[in-house]
N, C-alpha and C positions, 0 to 999 in steps of 0.2 A: 204652188199656191193654186187655189181654184177660184173661179169667178163665174158669175152668171150675168148675161146681158139682157136687159129688158125682161120681156115675158118669155124668152126662149127657154125651152125645157133643157137644152143642152148645157152641160156644165163644162167650161173650158179649163185647161190647166196652163200654168205659165211658170217660168223660172228665169232668173237673171243669169246669163252666161258669163259675161265679162264687161268691164268698164274700159272704155278707150281713153287715151290721153286728152282728147278734145272735150271730155265730159259726157259723151254719148255712151249709151249702154246697149249692149246686144242682149235681147231677150228672146225667149222661145215661148210663143203663145199658140196653143193648139197644134203643136208639132211643126210650127213654121217659125223661122228666125226673123226678127224685126230689129231695126235700129230706132232707139228712143233717145230723145234729148229734151231735158227740162229747160224751158225758156224763162218762165217767170212763175213765182208763187207768192201768194198773199194769204190772208186769213181765210181759209176754207176754199180757196180757188187756186188753180194753177193752169198754165198753158204749156204745151209740149208739142214736139214734132215726132210723129211716128211714121217711119218709111216715107219721109219727105212730104207728109201731110200735116197741117196744123190742126190742133185739137184744143178745146177748152173744157175743163172739168170744174165742177162746183160740188164740194162735199156737203151733203145734206145732213148726214148723221155718221158719226164715227164712234162705234161701240167697241167692246173688248173682242168681239168675235168677227165683226164685219164692218165694212164701210159702204154706206149708200151714197151715191153721187149721181149727178146729171153729167153725162159725157156727150157733148155736142147736142144737147137737148134730149137725149135718150137716158132713161133710168138704168143704172148699172149697180149691182151689188157685188162687192169683192170680199170674199172670206179672208180674214187677216192671216198673215204669215209673218214671221219675225222679220224677214227682209222688207216686206211691204211697210210694216210699222216703222222700221228704220228709215226708209225712203220718205214716208209721210212726215216723220218727226224732223228730218233734215230739211224738207221742203218748208215746213212751218218756221223753222229757225232762220231760213233765208230772208223772211220778212216780206219781200216784194213791196207792193204798194200798200198793203194793209197792215203790215207790221206784225209778224207772227208772234211776238212776245206780249201782245196785248191780252191774249187769252190765258186765263187761269184754269188749268186742267187738273182733273182728279188723277192722283198717282195710284189710286186703289179703286177696286169696285166696292160699292157700298150703298147705304141708304142715307139720304139727307135728313138729319135730325134737328138741325138748327141753321138758320141763316143769320149770321151775327152782324152783318153790315148792311147798310141801306144804299141802294143805287142813288147816284147823285152826290155822294159824299167823297171827300178826299181821304185816301188811305196811305199808310206808310208801309214799307216793306216789313213783313213779319206780322202785320195785323191779321187777326182771324177774320175770314170772310164767310166760310161755311164749315159746319161740323158734320162729318160723315160717321156712320156706324158700320163697322165691318167685323164680322166674327165676334160680336158682343163687345167690341172695343170702340171707343170714340176717338176719332182722329180729326184734329183741326187742320183745315186747309187754309194756309196763310198767303197773304199778298206776296207776290214774287218781286214787286218793285213798288216804289212810291208812285202815286198817280191819283187819277179821278176814277172812281168806280162807276163806270158808265152803265153797266147792266149785270143783273144776276140772271143766269140762264136756266136755273133749276128752281123747283118748288120744294117746300118741306114735305117729306114723305116719299119723294121720288127716288127711284133706284138709278144709280149711275154706274158706268163701266170705267175701267182704267182709260185715261186719256180723253174722257168726255169733258167738254168745256163747261165750267161751272159759272164763270164770270168773265167780264171784259173790263180791263183796267187800262185807261189811256194815259 
């Protein structure tokens, strides 16, 4: 996988080498090996230790091709790789303090053609929240659980990528 830190022109490469029994992961970044251990993750935020140093990251935007985040106050853009997507999805599922399953995410890239639910209303699992259009087909994105629709994060006509957050259900 490739990533770019801040305004640096240099593009770094990285790969996961192996996972240890204690949950830490050996990664190679820029041809140097590092030990990484995820401590906590919540909605759009996670904390980890890299080579015995604590770090905090906040995801600003997660699209189909890249993730933009603040890492210890510095902007970083990471081009997505299947392993990174897997790690981010597992981190979101852990929940942490924010509860990872509050977010209703798009399973496909597309364009928002209809917002079927109003923020502030109660929804049931299976209720249509947003309708997307992809490849001339309309796909209903339905609530993944019963709850209170706290927020709609997209506007009609907006383009979304796979895994973009469309709404928050508490």
